[in-house]
N, C-alpha and C positions, 0 to 999 in steps of 0.2 A: 720850443717846437713851432715850425712855421704853420700858419693858419691855412687850412684847406680852402680852396675857392668854392664859390656857391654851386657851380655846376658839378664839381666833384662830390660835394656833400649831398646834393640831390640824387646823384647816381648811386652813392653809397647807401642812401636811405632805401633804395629800391632793391638792395641785395639783402636777403634774409640771413640772419646769423645761424646758419646751419650748413651741414655738408650737402653739396649738390652732386648728382651723378655727373659724369663728364659731359654727357649730352645736354643736360640742363645748364651746366656751367657755361658751355659755349654759347648757348642761346641767350643767357643772361648778359654776358659781356657784350654781345651784339646789341641787345635791347637798351642797355644803359649808356652806350657810347655817345659821346657828345663832341669830340674833337672834329675839326674840319679837314683832317687829313687821314690817310689810310694808316691807321695805327698798327704797330707790331703787336702780335699776341705772344705773351711770354708765360713760361711755367717757372714756378719757384718751388723747389723741393728741399725741405729740411731733413737732413739725414742724421742717423744715430752713429756718427763717426767722430773721431777727434783728429782734425786736420793737422794738429801739431805733431802728430806721429806720421812719419813718412810712409809707414806700411798701412795707413788708413786714409791715404789720399785717394779721392775718387776722381778719375779723369778719363775721358774717352771721346769718341766721335760717333756720330750717327748721320746717315744720309736720309733726310726726311723724304718720304715718298712723293710729296707734292711741293718740295722746295720751301724756301723761306719767303719768297716773294720779293727778294732783293738780289740784284746782280752784284756779285762781289768782284773787286779788282784783285787779281792774283799776280804776284811777282814770283818768278822762278829764278833761283840762283844755281847755275850749273855751267858746265863747259862741254865742248865737243858735240857729238851727234845728238845728245839729249836736248840741246837747245832747239833744234828743229822740231822735235817731237812735242816740246812744251808749246811752241808757237802754234803748231797744228791742233793741239788740244784746246787752245783758246786762252792761253796765258796772256795777260795784258802787258806784262813786262818780262823780258828774258834777259838776264844780266850775268856777267861773270862775277866772281867774288870781288875782284878789285873794283869793278864798276859799282856794285851794290854798296860796298863799304864807303867808297868815296862819296856817293850820292847821299847816303844816310847820314854820314858825318856832316854833310852840308845842309841837313835839315829836311831832306826828301823823305816823306812818309805817305805818299799818295797811293796806298794799296791797303786792302783789307785782310789779306792773308799772304804769307810767304812760304814757298816750298823750296827746299834745297836738297841736293844730293849729299850724302855723308861726307864726301871729301871737301865740301865747301864750308863745313861747320867751324873748322879751326880759324878760318878767315872771318866768319860772321861773329865769332866770339868778341871781336874788337868793338862791335856795336851792340853787344848783348844788353848793356845797361840802358840803351835807347829802346830796343825792341822788346825786351822782357817785360817791363812794367806796362806796356801797351798790349800785351798778349800777342805780339807779332813774331816772336822768336820761333823759328822752326823747332819742332820737337818730335822725336820718334813716336812717343805715346799718342800724339795727335795725328800721326800719319803724314806730317809735313816734312819729315826728314826721311827720304826714300830714294831708291834707285829708279823707281817707277814713277817718274814725275808726270807722265801722261795720265795715269789713273788718278793721281792725287789732284791734278788740275780739274779733270772732268768731274770728280766727286764734289769738289768745292763749288764748282759752277752749277752742279745739279742740286745743290742745297745741303751740303754737308755742314753739320753744326758741331762745334767743339764744346764740350761741357767740362767744367772743373769746379770742385767744391771750394768755397771761399773759407776764410778763417773763422766764420761763424757757422760752418757746416751746412751752408745753403748753396744749392746749385740754381743759377738763373740761366735760362736759355730760351731763344725765340722758337716758335713753332709755326710761324706764318704771319699773314696779314689779316686784318679784320674783314677785308673784302673777300677772303677765301670762303668757300661754302662751309657749312657746319660739318659735313662729312670729311672734308679735307683737313680741317683743324683737328677733328677727333683722331683721324688716322695719324697725323703728324705727332700729336701729343702722345698717343699710345706708343709710337716708335721711340720717342725720346725717353719715356718712362721705362720702357722695356730695356733700352740700352743702359740706363743708369742702374737698373736692377742687376743686369749682367755684369756690371763693373764693380759689384759689391766686393770689398776687400775680404780676404779669408780671415783676417784678424778682427773684423767687425763683429761685435757681440750684441745680442739682444735685438730689439726692433731696429730695422735698417731705415725704412722710410717713415718719418713721423708725420709730416703734413705735406700736402701738395696744393698749391694755389695757382689759379689761372687769372690772368688780367691782361688788359690792353695797355698801351703806353701811358695813357692819361687816366684810365679808369681804375676803379677799386678792385681789390683782389677778391676772388670767389673761391671758397674752400671746396675741394673736391673729395667726395666720399671715396676712401681707399678701396672699398668693395668694387666700385665701378671700374677701378684700374687693376683689379686682380692682385691687390697688394696684401690681402689677408689670406 
């Protein structure tokens, strides 16, 4: 195991080994921060599901009320009148399927999210092995395969976050920047947690949310009391 740096260990020593209320947790991660850049604040939720079963996959999106603090580059793959709508909505790149496939096969990946209309997906399947592992492949469940590309682009630009449980049954998702006010981070975190709870699979049995941690990019994790998140 890699040895933690001195600053991290000092920050970790200032975090008590107990559950904090959400309000306290946000205050703590701000107090112990030591990085010289505006860190991203992230939530990690361990769920009581088995991701190996397709009917227990947890996936969805949520538009954070105060955004993520990051401007995402959005590529839209469509043809016809929808291209103009995508451009007006603020898409950074608007491409036909042929253009997108050719550029991606050539190594182009200068975007953070891709939106496509349903008729474009058979073409994008040619680069699925490139986009999929990077989380860039458009998906109906994530709202990135849609006939309403205008709304999709606006939501992503406004701070839409996609969450998906990993193979260890944990969801990691950003909820803002350390420079955000305490109130904004609290509201964003509650919005994410609520969305994950609503995405609970019908086949999930027993306790759904086991633990919730809040941390900044470089800082230690802070355990959040489930009561403060209305999880009990």
